[in-house]
N, C-alpha and C positions, 0 to 999 in steps of 0.2 A: 464652588459647584465645580462636578468633573463632566467632561462630555461623554458621551456613548456612543461608539460606532452605528449611525444608521442602517439597518437592514434593508434593502431593497425588498418588497414582494411583489411576487407576479400577480397582477388582477388577471379572472378567471377571461375576461370581457377583450383582452388586450391581443390587439394582433398580431405580437410578438410572442415567437414560441419561450416558454421557459428555460431556462436552464437546466439541462441532465446532468448530472452527478454522473463521472465515467463510473465502469462497473468493477467490481474491488479485483485484484489481481488475485489469480489462483495459481498454487504451484502443486504438482505431483510429486512423491517418491523417487528419487535419481534426476531430478531436473537438476542442468546445469545453472548455475545464476550468478548473477554480479553484483555486489554492493557498492557503494560511492567509497567506504571508507575500507573494508575487511578485501575487496577483490573478488576473484571466481570463487566459486565454493559448489556445493553439491547438498539438496535437499534431503535429508537422511530420518527426520522427521514432522509430521503436520498436526496441530491442534486445531480442529477446523475451525474455519473464522476468527482464530485469535493469536497465532501467530505461527512460525515454521523454525525447525531448529536444522543449520545450515553447516557442514564440517566446509571449512576453508582449508583444509591442511594439516596445520599445524594446531588450530584454536578451533572448537565449536561453538555457533552464539545461539541465540534463540531471539528471533527479527519477531517485535511485535508488529499487529494486522496497523494499519494499510501499507505496510511495506512501499512506504516510501523512497526509502535511499535502496530496494530491492527492483531487480528486473531479471527477465529469462533471458537465456540465449539461444 
């Protein structure tokens, strides 16, 4: 028998606030960004809610949403 992780659910009558998901990151054309693996770059293309195309100087990469390793400067 395999064990499944237990998911906690928020009861509407609970006095504690339900956990709130952080808003998704949004980038605009020309934004300077940094990536944990690729370093500094500039946003050159946007696929709304799906991915961004970032030019890191010698190479361009398509970074998929939710952009975990990508942050704006």
